[in-house]
N, C-alpha and C positions, 0 to 999 in steps of 0.2 A: 763541625759546626760548633762543639763546645770542647773545653780542653786545653792544652796550651796555647795552641794557636785557634783562631775561630774561622779558618775557613781550609778548605781542600785544595789542592792545586795550585799551590802559590810557588813563585819563582823570584829569587833575587839577582838581578844582574848587577854584574861588578863595575862602579862607575869608571875605573880606571884599569889600563890592561885588557879592555873588553877585547874578547876574540869571537870566532864563529862559534865556538862551543857556549858560549854564553848567552844563545840565544832561548827564547822560552821553550820548554817542552812542546812536543806535539800533543795536541787535544786539549790544551789549557786556553783559557779566554783571555783577551785582552787586559780586563781587570784584574786579572789572576797574577798580574808582574808588578814588582816594585822596583826601583832603581836608588841604591846607596850613594850619596855621595861621599866625598873623601873623608869627611868627619864620622859619618856613621859608620864606614867600612873599619876604620881604625878601633871605634868602639865596640863591633862585632869581634874583632881580634882580640881585644882585651877580655872579654867575655869568654870565648872560646878558650882563652889559657886558663882560665879558672877551672875547667870541666876536666873530669876523670870519668873512664868508662865504668857504668854502673851507678855514677853519682845520682841523688835525690837532686831533682832540680828545684824542689820547695827550698832551698837554702841559697840559690843564686838569685841575683837581684838583675832583672831585664832591663835594657837600655828603652828609655821612654819612647824612641821612635818606633817600636815594635807593639806599641798599647793601641788596641782600639778604643776609642773614648766613652766607655762606658763600663761599667761593672760587670762581670759574671752573673750577678743577680739579676740583672736586666738582661743579659743575654739569653738566658733562659726562657726569657716570654717569646722568642722566635717560634716556639713550639705552639705557641698560642695565636699564631697567625694567620690561620686558614680554618675559622672555627664551622664554617659552612660543609666543611667536608665530614663534621662529626654531629652537628647538631640535628635532631630528630632521627639519629640513628635507633634509639628505643623504639621508634615505629615500626621498624622492620621485623617481621614475623621471623625470618631466617636469620638464626643464629650466625651461620657463614658470614651474611651480609653484613651483620652488625660487626661482626670480627674485622671485616674488610674496611669498614669505615674507620675504625679505630686505628687500623694501620696506615691507612692513607693520610690521616692526620697526623700521623707521627712521621710517615716519611715526608711531608710536605714543609716541615721547618728545616731542612738541611740546607736549601738552596738560598737561604738568607746570607749574605757575607759583605764585610766590607772590602775596599779595593786593596789589593797587596795582601801581604803577610802580617796579620795583626792578631794580637790578643787581647782579651778583656782584662781589666784590673781584677786582681787577685782580691777577693774580698776580707775585709779586716773582722775580727770577732766580735760580733753583735751590731755589724753592719746589717741595713735591711733596705730592701725596696719594694714599694707597694704601687699598684697602678689600678685603674679601673677602664673597662672597655664598654663603650655604647655601640652597639650594633643596629645596622641597618632595618633588622626588623623590631626594632622597639625595646629589645632586651638589653642587657647588661650582663659583664664578667667582670670578676674581680680575682686580683693575684698578689700575693705576700710572699717574699722569700726572704731569708734570714742567714746570715753565717753562723752556725750554731757552734762550731768547732775551729780551732786553729791548728792545733796539732792533734790528728791528722786534719786537714782543710776538710769541712763537712759543708755543703750548702744545702739547707731545706726548702722546699718551696711547695705552695698550695695555690690553686685555681679552682674557681668555681663560677658556674653560670647557671643560679637557681631556677629561671625561667626557661631555660633550654636542656635542664637536667643533666648536666653534665660536671664532674670534678675530678681533677688531678692533684695528686701527692705524689711528692717525690724528694730524692735526695741525691747529690751528687758527690762523690768523694774521688777526686783527679789525684793520679800518682803518677809522676813525670820522671823519667831516667834519661840519662846520656848514654848513648851506645855505640860512640865513635863516630861515623860520619852521619849519624842520625839521631833523633830524641824519639821517644814512645811516651806518649800518653795513655795509659789505662784508665778507662773511666768507668769505675765502680759506681754502684748505685742503681736504681731503677725509677721509671714512672709507675706510678698505680692509677689507672684512670677508671672511673666509675660511671656507667650510664644509670643516673639515678631514676630514670623511668622504666628500667629493666633491671631491677634489684636483684633478680634471680640470677643474674649473670655475675654478680659479684665484681672481682678485679680483673681488668687486663694488665698485666704485670709486663712491662716492656724495658728491656736493657739498652746499654749504649754501645755503638762500637769504640775500638781503639783508634789513636790518632798517630800518624808517622810523621815525622819532619825529616825527609831525607836530603842528603847532599849540603849540609850545613857547613862541611870544611872544605870539599871539594867538588866540583860538578855542578849539576843545576840543582837548585834547592827547591824541592816540592814537597806540599805536605797533603798526605792522604788519610782518607779514613779507611779502616782495614778491620779484618777479622768479622766473627760473627756475633751478633745481638739477637736475642731472642724476644718472641711476643707469646704470650699464652693467655688463655682462659680456663682454670680448672674446672669450671662450673660447666662449661659446654665441651669441654675436651679439644678445644682448637687450639692449635700452636703454629708458628713460624721459626725457622732457622732462617734468619737472613744474613747472608755474607755480603761486606762490603769490600768490594776487592780491590787491592794495590794493582797497579800497573806493572806487567813483569818487563826484565831488561830489555828483552827483544820484542814482545808482543803484547797484546791486550790495550785497553783504552784508561784513561783516567775516569774517575769517581763511577764506576760500574758497580751494580749490584744484583744479586740474585737469592732468590730465596723458595722454598717450598712450603705451602700450607698444608697441614694435614689436621685430621679429626680423626684422634685414636690412631689406628694404624692405615687408615685410608688417606691417599692424596686428593684434596681438594683443587689445588692448582698451583701455579707457579708464578713467580715474580721475577720480572726481569727488566732492565733499563740502566738510566744513567740518573742518580739522584739529583743532578743540576740540570737535567734536560727533561727527560719523560720516562716516567715509571709506569708499567702495563701488568696486568695480572689475566692470565690465561686458565681457564677453567678445564680440569682434568675429567669432567664430566661431559661437557659440550665442544670442547676445544675453542672455544670463542675467546677473543682478547678484548679487555677493557683497558682504557686508560685511569691509572688511580689518581696521577697528577702529572699535568704538563706545564711546565716552569714557563714557557714561552707564552703560553695562554692565560694561566692563572696565578703566575708567580707575582704579578704587581699588585693583586688584590688582598693587602696584607690589612688586617683590622689595626686600626689607630690606637694607641694608648694615650689614657688621660693621667698625667701624673700632676699632683701639687706642684705649685710654683716654689723655687727655692728657698724663698723667704717663709713660706708656710711648712718645710720639712724640718724634721729635727736633726739636731747635729750629726748624728751618726747614719742619716737616711743617705742611700747610694750619692745621688745626684749633686746633694749639698755636701757630701763628706769629700767627693772628688771634684768639685767645681774648680778650685784653682788649677788643678791638674788639667781637665778637661780645656778649660779656656787656654792653657800654654800650648797645650798639643794643637788646638783650633787655629792659633797663630804661629805654629811651628817653631815655637821657642822653645827649643829642648833642654837649656839651661833652665829656664824658669819651671818648666815642666819637671824637671829631676829635682828642683828643691821642693816643689808642689807634694810629689809622690814620697819623698825623705819624710816632710813633715808629717804626713799622715802614718806613715811606717812607724816614725820615732815615737810618735804619741802612743800609737799602739802598744809597742815595746814598754814604754813607761807605764801603760795601766797594766798590762800583764804582771811587770815587776812589783807593783804596788799591792795586786791582788795577791802575788805568792807571798808576799811578805806579811799579809795580812791573814793568810790562811784561806781568803776568799776562793770561792769557785763560782765561775760565769754561770749564770742561769738565763737560757734563753728566753726572750720575751714573748715570741709567738708560737714556738714548738715545743714539744716534749718528747723525751726517749720511752717508748713505749714497746715492749717486747723487741727489743734490739732495731725499732724503726722509728723514725722521726716522723710524728704526728702533730697535726695542729693543734693548739689549745683553743677549740672550736667546736661547738655540737651544733649540728646540722638541724633544721627542723622539718617535718615532712611536707609543710606547706610553703611554697615558693617566695610568696610575699613576704612571709615572716623572715626567711631566711635571708633576703635582701636587706632586710632593715638591720637585721642582727649582724651579719658580716660587715656590713659598713661600720656598725659601730665598735666592733672589735678591731677592723684594721685601722680605722681612723677616728679613735675615741675623742680627739681634742678638738675635732671639727664637726661640721654641721651632718648629719646623717642622712638627709635627703637626697637623692641621685644630683638635682640641678644646683646644690648648693656647695657640692665639695669642688674645692680650688682644682683647676685642672689648666692642664696645656697639652693638647694633643700631640704625639710624636709616632711616627712610622714605627 
């Protein structure tokens, strides 16, 4: 979902000289394919000519037609799309059930993806994205993300739903490299989930899988999630090593995952399935299976975001900052898109140059580094109603603070 490209199982078919070998790989969905026209194919060839094995891709400019029209800072909100999976988890007396609810919530964010091979915009230093959620039960959630570092690139984010007693703090530090016929993106960083109504649980810490774009020079182009991510809660001694499996050359399927949940040295159960279809949990104690998330059944139930209109946003707020690029991409005007993207990046380079000349250092607005981790500059109250008011004043200081008065536009 996140990283160099924003989906797994994608394939680019060549527009010219197509052959039977250019068919989409088996086990991929129709929406996971893209067709390059002649001009796009030549741009890809030019891009590939820049690459060297082991090269850090943060220094490579990708063509605009591979861009998903939103910033990575907004892309992270996909993990907040199915709040019903975690709301009320603190009321579960069994710590194992609370752990499974948190794990289900995390796994439910991966299925959201645009059509074709796309990557979100790389945020620029000081860029931020903020939004509000209005839930069907009358409660709300609030999200803020900020690009706190450019070299290395670090995105810090914070989500809270005071009435539902859930908060998430995290950071992403992607590192991409060219490996010959593939590109790898190592997703360093973590998500730290808190059930505020079960304070004794402390943090549920979850890492990210890596991503691999294969077949970029020859063969079928496919992007997969791979390797092992971990979920753990030290207070309850529960953990899960979750393997996102890449498809073998001769066997296997795309988007498969498998994991084992343990408490200390004892098995609690196994996780299996495909993250773009159905994920199940089998109890070691009873042998019974349960569905953690079913994309076909529940995948469309995405909580909508409410974002201030662009004329109410600040200049470095994601949607306003990239508005000309997004508009050009929507019109499929790649020349205008390239100009708009370059304008933002050139302005960023000029800002950093002036800061370096004056000896200034960038100071993030919403986050601060504390003991090696990025934390929000916000202190939560024990009273949910007070926290709701405080978090709105913090995220939207220049706007009205009551929920009904915050300018907004719903988006998926």
